[in-house]
ROSE-145265 format. One record per atom (N, C-alpha, C): residue in one letter; atom name; x, y, z. Coordinates in pm, whole numbers, plus 50000, padded with zeros to 5 digits. Example, Ala and Ser with C-alpha at 12.3 -4.5 7.8 and 13.67 -1.06 7.14 Angstrom:
BEGIN
<site type="A" atom="N" c1="51319" c2="49431" c3="50780"/>
<site type="A" atom="CA" c1="51230" c2="49550" c3="50780"/>
<site type="A" atom="C" c1="51320" c2="49670" c3="50780"/>
<site type="S" atom="N" c1="51285" c2="49775" c3="50708"/>
<site type="S" atom="CA" c1="51367" c2="49894" c3="50714"/>
<site type="S" atom="C" c1="51290" c2="50003" c3="50787"/>
END
This chain:
BEGIN
<site type="M" atom="N" c1="50083" c2="49881" c3="50000"/>
<site type="M" atom="CA" c1="50000" c2="50000" c3="50000"/>
<site type="M" atom="C" c1="50087" c2="50125" c3="50000"/>
<site type="S" atom="N" c1="50037" c2="50227" c3="49937"/>
<site type="S" atom="CA" c1="50116" c2="50348" c3="49921"/>
<site type="S" atom="C" c1="50091" c2="50449" c3="50033"/>
<site type="G" atom="N" c1="50197" c2="50511" c3="50080"/>
<site type="G" atom="CA" c1="50187" c2="50618" c3="50179"/>
<site type="G" atom="C" c1="50152" c2="50751" c3="50115"/>
<site type="K" atom="N" c1="50127" c2="50749" c3="49982"/>
<site type="K" atom="CA" c1="50094" c2="50871" c3="49909"/>
<site type="K" atom="C" c1="49944" c2="50897" c3="49906"/>
<site type="N" atom="N" c1="49864" c2="50798" c3="49947"/>
<site type="N" atom="CA" c1="49718" c2="50813" c3="49948"/>
<site type="N" atom="C" c1="49668" c2="50823" c3="50091"/>
<site type="R" atom="N" c1="49595" c2="50930" c3="50120"/>
<site type="R" atom="CA" c1="49544" c2="50955" c3="50255"/>
<site type="R" atom="C" c1="49448" c2="50845" c3="50299"/>
<site type="S" atom="N" c1="49375" c2="50786" c3="50204"/>
<site type="S" atom="CA" c1="49276" c2="50683" c3="50236"/>
<site type="S" atom="C" c1="49341" c2="50556" c3="50292"/>
<site type="N" atom="N" c1="49470" c2="50536" c3="50268"/>
<site type="N" atom="CA" c1="49541" c2="50417" c3="50318"/>
<site type="N" atom="C" c1="49590" c2="50434" c3="50461"/>
<site type="I" atom="N" c1="49580" c2="50555" c3="50515"/>
<site type="I" atom="CA" c1="49641" c2="50586" c3="50644"/>
<site type="I" atom="C" c1="49533" c2="50622" c3="50746"/>
<site type="H" atom="N" c1="49548" c2="50570" c3="50867"/>
<site type="H" atom="CA" c1="49454" c2="50603" c3="50973"/>
<site type="H" atom="C" c1="49527" c2="50603" c3="51107"/>
<site type="V" atom="N" c1="49465" c2="50664" c3="51206"/>
<site type="V" atom="CA" c1="49524" c2="50673" c3="51340"/>
<site type="V" atom="C" c1="49543" c2="50532" c3="51396"/>
<site type="G" atom="N" c1="49658" c2="50505" c3="51456"/>
<site type="G" atom="CA" c1="49689" c2="50375" c3="51512"/>
<site type="G" atom="C" c1="49766" c2="50284" c3="51419"/>
<site type="L" atom="N" c1="49788" c2="50327" c3="51296"/>
<site type="L" atom="CA" c1="49860" c2="50248" c3="51196"/>
<site type="L" atom="C" c1="50010" c2="50254" c3="51223"/>
<site type="D" atom="N" c1="50078" c2="50139" c3="51211"/>
<site type="D" atom="CA" c1="50224" c2="50136" c3="51223"/>
<site type="D" atom="C" c1="50285" c2="50169" c3="51088"/>
<site type="V" atom="N" c1="50372" c2="50272" c3="51086"/>
<site type="V" atom="CA" c1="50431" c2="50320" c3="50961"/>
<site type="V" atom="C" c1="50578" c2="50351" c3="50980"/>
<site type="Q" atom="N" c1="50645" c2="50377" c3="50869"/>
<site type="Q" atom="CA" c1="50781" c2="50430" c3="50870"/>
<site type="Q" atom="C" c1="50776" c2="50562" c3="50794"/>
<site type="I" atom="N" c1="50829" c2="50668" c3="50857"/>
<site type="I" atom="CA" c1="50827" c2="50800" c3="50797"/>
<site type="I" atom="C" c1="50969" c2="50851" c3="50776"/>
<site type="V" atom="N" c1="50981" c2="50951" c3="50690"/>
<site type="V" atom="CA" c1="51108" c2="51021" c3="50675"/>
<site type="V" atom="C" c1="51089" c2="51160" c3="50736"/>
<site type="L" atom="N" c1="51175" c2="51193" c3="50832"/>
<site type="L" atom="CA" c1="51170" c2="51323" c3="50897"/>
<site type="L" atom="C" c1="51229" c2="51429" c3="50804"/>
<site type="K" atom="N" c1="51194" c2="51555" c3="50827"/>
<site type="K" atom="CA" c1="51243" c2="51665" c3="50743"/>
<site type="K" atom="C" c1="51397" c2="51666" c3="50735"/>
<site type="Q" atom="N" c1="51462" c2="51648" c3="50851"/>
<site type="Q" atom="CA" c1="51609" c2="51653" c3="50852"/>
<site type="Q" atom="C" c1="51673" c2="51529" c3="50790"/>
<site type="D" atom="N" c1="51593" c2="51423" c3="50768"/>
<site type="D" atom="CA" c1="51646" c2="51299" c3="50710"/>
<site type="D" atom="C" c1="51610" c2="51283" c3="50563"/>
<site type="Q" atom="N" c1="51550" c2="51386" c3="50501"/>
<site type="Q" atom="CA" c1="51505" c2="51371" c3="50362"/>
<site type="Q" atom="C" c1="51620" c2="51344" c3="50266"/>
<site type="R" atom="N" c1="51736" c2="51406" c3="50288"/>
<site type="R" atom="CA" c1="51850" c2="51383" c3="50199"/>
<site type="R" atom="C" c1="51903" c2="51241" c3="50211"/>
<site type="S" atom="N" c1="51914" c2="51191" c3="50335"/>
<site type="S" atom="CA" c1="51970" c2="51057" c3="50356"/>
<site type="S" atom="C" c1="51865" c2="50948" c3="50332"/>
<site type="G" atom="N" c1="51737" c2="50982" c3="50352"/>
<site type="G" atom="CA" c1="51631" c2="50882" c3="50334"/>
<site type="G" atom="C" c1="51613" c2="50793" c3="50455"/>
<site type="K" atom="N" c1="51675" c2="50828" c3="50568"/>
<site type="K" atom="CA" c1="51663" c2="50749" c3="50691"/>
<site type="K" atom="C" c1="51517" c2="50745" c3="50736"/>
<site type="L" atom="N" c1="51468" c2="50625" c3="50768"/>
<site type="L" atom="CA" c1="51329" c2="50607" c3="50808"/>
<site type="L" atom="C" c1="51317" c2="50597" c3="50959"/>
<site type="T" atom="N" c1="51206" c2="50649" c3="51012"/>
<site type="T" atom="CA" c1="51174" c2="50643" c3="51154"/>
<site type="T" atom="C" c1="51042" c2="50568" c3="51169"/>
<site type="A" atom="N" c1="51042" c2="50463" c3="51251"/>
<site type="A" atom="CA" c1="50921" c2="50383" c3="51271"/>
<site type="A" atom="C" c1="50837" c2="50438" c3="51385"/>
<site type="G" atom="N" c1="50705" c2="50418" c3="51376"/>
<site type="G" atom="CA" c1="50617" c2="50463" c3="51482"/>
<site type="G" atom="C" c1="50472" c2="50438" c3="51449"/>
<site type="T" atom="N" c1="50385" c2="50487" c3="51537"/>
<site type="T" atom="CA" c1="50240" c2="50471" c3="51523"/>
<site type="T" atom="C" c1="50178" c2="50607" c3="51498"/>
<site type="V" atom="N" c1="50087" c2="50614" c3="51400"/>
<site type="V" atom="CA" c1="50024" c2="50741" c3="51364"/>
<site type="V" atom="C" c1="49934" c2="50790" c3="51477"/>
<site type="E" atom="N" c1="49958" c2="50915" c3="51518"/>
<site type="E" atom="CA" c1="49873" c2="50981" c3="51618"/>
<site type="E" atom="C" c1="49774" c2="51075" c3="51550"/>
<site type="K" atom="N" c1="49821" c2="51145" c3="51443"/>
<site type="K" atom="CA" c1="49735" c2="51240" c3="51373"/>
<site type="K" atom="C" c1="49782" c2="51252" c3="51228"/>
<site type="I" atom="N" c1="49685" c2="51265" c3="51136"/>
<site type="I" atom="CA" c1="49715" c2="51288" c3="50995"/>
<site type="I" atom="C" c1="49714" c2="51439" c3="50973"/>
<site type="L" atom="N" c1="49824" c2="51492" c3="50919"/>
<site type="L" atom="CA" c1="49839" c2="51637" c3="50904"/>
<site type="L" atom="C" c1="49809" c2="51686" c3="50762"/>
<site type="T" atom="N" c1="49818" c2="51600" c3="50662"/>
<site type="T" atom="CA" c1="49789" c2="51638" c3="50525"/>
<site type="T" atom="C" c1="49639" c2="51631" c3="50500"/>
<site type="N" atom="N" c1="49581" c2="51738" c3="50447"/>
<site type="N" atom="CA" c1="49438" c2="51742" c3="50420"/>
<site type="N" atom="C" c1="49400" c2="51689" c3="50282"/>
<site type="S" atom="N" c1="49490" c2="51701" c3="50184"/>
<site type="S" atom="CA" c1="49458" c2="51658" c3="50048"/>
<site type="S" atom="C" c1="49455" c2="51505" c3="50040"/>
<site type="P" atom="N" c1="49378" c2="51450" c3="49946"/>
<site type="P" atom="CA" c1="49365" c2="51304" c3="49935"/>
<site type="P" atom="C" c1="49494" c2="51232" c3="49895"/>
<site type="T" atom="N" c1="49584" c2="51301" c3="49824"/>
<site type="T" atom="CA" c1="49713" c2="51242" c3="49785"/>
<site type="T" atom="C" c1="49822" c2="51347" c3="49798"/>
<site type="H" atom="N" c1="49947" c2="51298" c3="49807"/>
<site type="H" atom="CA" c1="50063" c2="51387" c3="49805"/>
<site type="H" atom="C" c1="50178" c2="51310" c3="49742"/>
<site type="P" atom="N" c1="50249" c2="51369" c3="49646"/>
<site type="P" atom="CA" c1="50354" c2="51294" c3="49573"/>
<site type="P" atom="C" c1="50470" c2="51246" c3="49659"/>
<site type="H" atom="N" c1="50496" c2="51312" c3="49775"/>
<site type="H" atom="CA" c1="50608" c2="51273" c3="49861"/>
<site type="H" atom="C" c1="50563" c2="51194" c3="49983"/>
<site type="G" atom="N" c1="50434" c2="51168" c3="49995"/>
<site type="G" atom="CA" c1="50382" c2="51094" c3="50110"/>
<site type="G" atom="C" c1="50296" c2="51183" c3="50198"/>
<site type="I" atom="N" c1="50202" c2="51122" c3="50266"/>
<site type="I" atom="CA" c1="50111" c2="51194" c3="50355"/>
<site type="I" atom="C" c1="50186" c2="51231" c3="50483"/>
<site type="K" atom="N" c1="50174" c2="51356" c3="50526"/>
<site type="K" atom="CA" c1="50243" c2="51401" c3="50647"/>
<site type="K" atom="C" c1="50161" c2="51360" c3="50770"/>
<site type="V" atom="N" c1="50229" c2="51299" c3="50868"/>
<site type="V" atom="CA" c1="50163" c2="51254" c3="50991"/>
<site type="V" atom="C" c1="50246" c2="51290" c3="51112"/>
<site type="R" atom="N" c1="50182" c2="51288" c3="51229"/>
<site type="R" atom="CA" c1="50251" c2="51300" c3="51357"/>
<site type="R" atom="C" c1="50244" c2="51164" c3="51424"/>
<site type="L" atom="N" c1="50358" c2="51114" c3="51470"/>
<site type="L" atom="CA" c1="50363" c2="50986" c3="51541"/>
<site type="L" atom="C" c1="50334" c2="51009" c3="51688"/>
<site type="T" atom="N" c1="50307" c2="50900" c3="51761"/>
<site type="T" atom="CA" c1="50280" c2="50908" c3="51904"/>
<site type="T" atom="C" c1="50402" c2="50960" c3="51981"/>
<site type="T" atom="N" c1="50520" c2="50951" c3="51921"/>
<site type="T" atom="CA" c1="50643" c2="51003" c3="51982"/>
<site type="T" atom="C" c1="50656" c2="51154" c3="51965"/>
<site type="G" atom="N" c1="50571" c2="51213" c3="51879"/>
<site type="G" atom="CA" c1="50578" c2="51355" c3="51850"/>
<site type="G" atom="C" c1="50653" c2="51387" c3="51723"/>
<site type="D" atom="N" c1="50718" c2="51287" c3="51662"/>
<site type="D" atom="CA" c1="50790" c2="51309" c3="51537"/>
<site type="D" atom="C" c1="50690" c2="51336" c3="51424"/>
<site type="V" atom="N" c1="50728" c2="51428" c3="51333"/>
<site type="V" atom="CA" c1="50644" c2="51462" c3="51219"/>
<site type="V" atom="C" c1="50722" c2="51434" c3="51091"/>
<site type="G" atom="N" c1="50658" c2="51365" c3="50998"/>
<site type="G" atom="CA" c1="50723" c2="51335" c3="50871"/>
<site type="G" atom="C" c1="50625" c2="51278" c3="50771"/>
<site type="R" atom="N" c1="50677" c2="51241" c3="50656"/>
<site type="R" atom="CA" c1="50593" c2="51187" c3="50548"/>
<site type="R" atom="C" c1="50604" c2="51035" c3="50542"/>
<site type="V" atom="N" c1="50489" c2="50970" c3="50527"/>
<site type="V" atom="CA" c1="50483" c2="50824" c3="50527"/>
<site type="V" atom="C" c1="50550" c2="50769" c3="50402"/>
<site type="K" atom="N" c1="50644" c2="50678" c3="50423"/>
<site type="K" atom="CA" c1="50712" c2="50610" c3="50312"/>
<site type="K" atom="C" c1="50674" c2="50463" c3="50307"/>
<site type="V" atom="N" c1="50653" c2="50400" c3="50423"/>
<site type="V" atom="CA" c1="50621" c2="50257" c3="50430"/>
<site type="V" atom="C" c1="50508" c2="50237" c3="50529"/>
<site type="I" atom="N" c1="50407" c2="50159" c3="50489"/>
<site type="I" atom="CA" c1="50302" c2="50119" c3="50583"/>
<site type="I" atom="C" c1="50337" c2="49979" c3="50630"/>
<site type="V" atom="N" c1="50366" c2="49966" c3="50761"/>
<site type="V" atom="CA" c1="50414" c2="49840" c3="50817"/>
<site type="V" atom="C" c1="50299" c2="49743" c3="50841"/>
<site type="S" atom="N" c1="50191" c2="49790" c3="50904"/>
<site type="S" atom="CA" c1="50077" c2="49702" c3="50931"/>
<site type="S" atom="C" c1="49948" c2="49781" c3="50926"/>
<site type="E" atom="N" c1="49840" c2="49708" c3="50909"/>
<site type="E" atom="CA" c1="49708" c2="49773" c3="50906"/>
<site type="E" atom="C" c1="49650" c2="49770" c3="51041"/>
END
């Protein structure tokens, strides 16, 4: 499933995101979605979310439903 479609993402989902400071390296951060921050139905770089840890980034990998 793609992290570029908002319909694939919901609160409580385990995902891997790329943080703003890690965009060049592509380093992924794992966590659970606390809030979806992107309002549009799709985004070419991934839907922006806030994890339960407080980290904010764009979804690159959906780990589990």
